MARLO-172910 format. One record per residue (C-alpha): x negated, y negated, z negated; residue number from 0; residue in one letter. Coordinates in pm, whole numbers, m for minus. Layout:
# residues N
site X: X&Y: Y&Z: Z&seq: NUM&type: a
...
This chain:
# residues 109
site X: 0&Y: 0&Z: 0&seq: 0&type: m
site X: m284&Y: m238&Z: m90&seq: 1&type: k
site X: m456&Y: m165&Z: 239&seq: 2&type: l
site X: m136&Y: m235&Z: 430&seq: 3&type: l
site X: m99&Y: m574&Z: 255&seq: 4&type: k
site X: m456&Y: m669&Z: 347&seq: 5&type: k
site X: m390&Y: m576&Z: 710&seq: 6&type: s
site X: m77&Y: m791&Z: 725&seq: 7&type: y
site X: m253&Y: m1082&Z: 559&seq: 8&type: i
site X: m550&Y: m1065&Z: 797&seq: 9&type: s
site X: m314&Y: m1036&Z: 1096&seq: 10&type: l
site X: m116&Y: m1335&Z: 973&seq: 11&type: l
site X: m435&Y: m1539&Z: 929&seq: 12&type: l
site X: m550&Y: m1445&Z: 1279&seq: 13&type: a
site X: m219&Y: m1561&Z: 1428&seq: 14&type: i
site X: m233&Y: m1890&Z: 1237&seq: 15&type: i
site X: m589&Y: m1946&Z: 1355&seq: 16&type: l
site X: m494&Y: m1872&Z: 1715&seq: 17&type: l
site X: m198&Y: m2108&Z: 1701&seq: 18&type: l
site X: m408&Y: m2387&Z: 1555&seq: 19&type: s
site X: m662&Y: m2352&Z: 1838&seq: 20&type: f
site X: m395&Y: m2358&Z: 2107&seq: 21&type: t
site X: m236&Y: m2665&Z: 1949&seq: 22&type: a
site X: m573&Y: m2841&Z: 1937&seq: 23&type: a
site X: m641&Y: m2771&Z: 2305&seq: 24&type: f
site X: m292&Y: m2866&Z: 2412&seq: 25&type: a
site X: m319&Y: m3204&Z: 2236&seq: 26&type: a
site X: m667&Y: m3281&Z: 2377&seq: 27&type: a
site X: m662&Y: m3580&Z: 2611&seq: 28&type: p
site X: m742&Y: m3507&Z: 2971&seq: 29&type: s
site X: m1092&Y: m3600&Z: 3077&seq: 30&type: l
site X: m1130&Y: m3877&Z: 3336&seq: 31&type: p
site X: m1199&Y: m3755&Z: 3686&seq: 32&type: q
site X: m1546&Y: m3838&Z: 3814&seq: 33&type: p
site X: m1555&Y: m4119&Z: 4063&seq: 34&type: q
site X: m1650&Y: m4012&Z: 4408&seq: 35&type: s
site X: m1988&Y: m4142&Z: 4510&seq: 36&type: t
site X: m2093&Y: m4192&Z: 4864&seq: 37&type: s
site X: m2231&Y: m3864&Z: 4982&seq: 38&type: s
site X: m2497&Y: m3831&Z: 5244&seq: 39&type: q
site X: m2488&Y: m3551&Z: 5497&seq: 40&type: t
site X: m2808&Y: m3350&Z: 5499&seq: 41&type: i
site X: m2906&Y: m3178&Z: 5821&seq: 42&type: h
site X: m3155&Y: m2896&Z: 5846&seq: 43&type: l
site X: m3381&Y: m3118&Z: 6057&seq: 44&type: s
site X: m3407&Y: m3363&Z: 5763&seq: 45&type: d
site X: m3567&Y: m3100&Z: 5540&seq: 46&type: c
site X: m3943&Y: m3073&Z: 5544&seq: 47&type: v
site X: m4113&Y: m2795&Z: 5343&seq: 48&type: a
site X: m3812&Y: m2761&Z: 5111&seq: 49&type: g
site X: m3792&Y: m3130&Z: 5020&seq: 50&type: t
site X: m3531&Y: m3375&Z: 5133&seq: 51&type: f
site X: m3651&Y: m3650&Z: 5366&seq: 52&type: a
site X: m3374&Y: m3913&Z: 5350&seq: 53&type: p
site X: m3274&Y: m4125&Z: 5641&seq: 54&type: t
site X: m3299&Y: m4499&Z: 5577&seq: 55&type: p
site X: m2980&Y: m4655&Z: 5440&seq: 56&type: q
site X: m2855&Y: m5008&Z: 5469&seq: 57&type: s
site X: m2935&Y: m5075&Z: 5102&seq: 58&type: e
site X: m3287&Y: m4936&Z: 5130&seq: 59&type: g
site X: m3464&Y: m4605&Z: 5170&seq: 60&type: a
site X: m3603&Y: m4624&Z: 4817&seq: 61&type: y
site X: m3410&Y: m4689&Z: 4499&seq: 62&type: i
site X: m3579&Y: m4790&Z: 4176&seq: 63&type: a
site X: m3443&Y: m4776&Z: 3825&seq: 64&type: n
site X: m3508&Y: m5100&Z: 3639&seq: 65&type: s
site X: m3455&Y: m4916&Z: 3310&seq: 66&type: n
site X: m3712&Y: m4637&Z: 3360&seq: 67&type: t
site X: m3953&Y: m4816&Z: 3595&seq: 68&type: g
site X: m3951&Y: m4532&Z: 3852&seq: 69&type: k
site X: m3852&Y: m4533&Z: 4218&seq: 70&type: f
site X: m3694&Y: m4250&Z: 4415&seq: 71&type: h
site X: m3593&Y: m4143&Z: 4765&seq: 72&type: h
site X: m3231&Y: m4236&Z: 4828&seq: 73&type: a
site X: m3142&Y: m3864&Z: 4823&seq: 74&type: g
site X: m3309&Y: m3780&Z: 4490&seq: 75&type: c
site X: m3085&Y: m3617&Z: 4230&seq: 76&type: r
site X: m3178&Y: m3882&Z: 3973&seq: 77&type: y
site X: m3035&Y: m4162&Z: 4188&seq: 78&type: v
site X: m2688&Y: m4017&Z: 4130&seq: 79&type: g
site X: m2744&Y: m4030&Z: 3755&seq: 80&type: m
site X: m2846&Y: m4397&Z: 3757&seq: 81&type: m
site X: m2617&Y: m4675&Z: 3651&seq: 82&type: s
site X: m2541&Y: m4913&Z: 3937&seq: 83&type: n
site X: m2658&Y: m5198&Z: 3714&seq: 84&type: n
site X: m3009&Y: m5050&Z: 3703&seq: 85&type: h
site X: m3052&Y: m4980&Z: 4076&seq: 86&type: k
site X: m3304&Y: m5188&Z: 4270&seq: 87&type: v
site X: m3332&Y: m5126&Z: 4646&seq: 88&type: y
site X: m3652&Y: m5130&Z: 4852&seq: 89&type: f
site X: m3712&Y: m5074&Z: 5223&seq: 90&type: d
site X: m4061&Y: m4931&Z: 5184&seq: 91&type: s
site X: m4266&Y: m4737&Z: 4936&seq: 92&type: r
site X: m4525&Y: m5012&Z: 4928&seq: 93&type: e
site X: m4264&Y: m5270&Z: 4826&seq: 94&type: d
site X: m4150&Y: m5056&Z: 4534&seq: 95&type: a
site X: m4504&Y: m4982&Z: 4418&seq: 96&type: a
site X: m4598&Y: m5349&Z: 4462&seq: 97&type: g
site X: m4310&Y: m5447&Z: 4234&seq: 98&type: a
site X: m4460&Y: m5229&Z: 3959&seq: 99&type: g
site X: m4244&Y: m4919&Z: 3992&seq: 100&type: y
site X: m4395&Y: m4571&Z: 3962&seq: 101&type: v
site X: m4306&Y: m4285&Z: 4201&seq: 102&type: a
site X: m4069&Y: m4013&Z: 4080&seq: 103&type: c
site X: m4245&Y: m3682&Z: 4017&seq: 104&type: k
site X: m3944&Y: m3482&Z: 4138&seq: 105&type: v
site X: m3873&Y: m3626&Z: 4484&seq: 106&type: c
site X: m4226&Y: m3764&Z: 4535&seq: 107&type: r
site X: m4143&Y: m4065&Z: 4751&seq: 108&type: p
């Protein structure tokens, strides 16, 4: 009889726990949808030795981050993580380096 009581109590606690989790997830606010960023089409001819060679864009082929002091190819994965407020555009590698920015070690501009 004692064992049966313990089983019912543990089953009841499990149900209460399950219900509390479902209520918590149901009441969670929906996350905002990510804003679509301009995507660039990559063609096989743009790839050289496994690295992406971006085509020049109207804003500049190189994008620097004023917060980190590094500059990247326009197609580097870190450009997508940058805040628009920190982006500085350059047309050439020399311009970016001349402004005091250091080359990214991932995309190696």
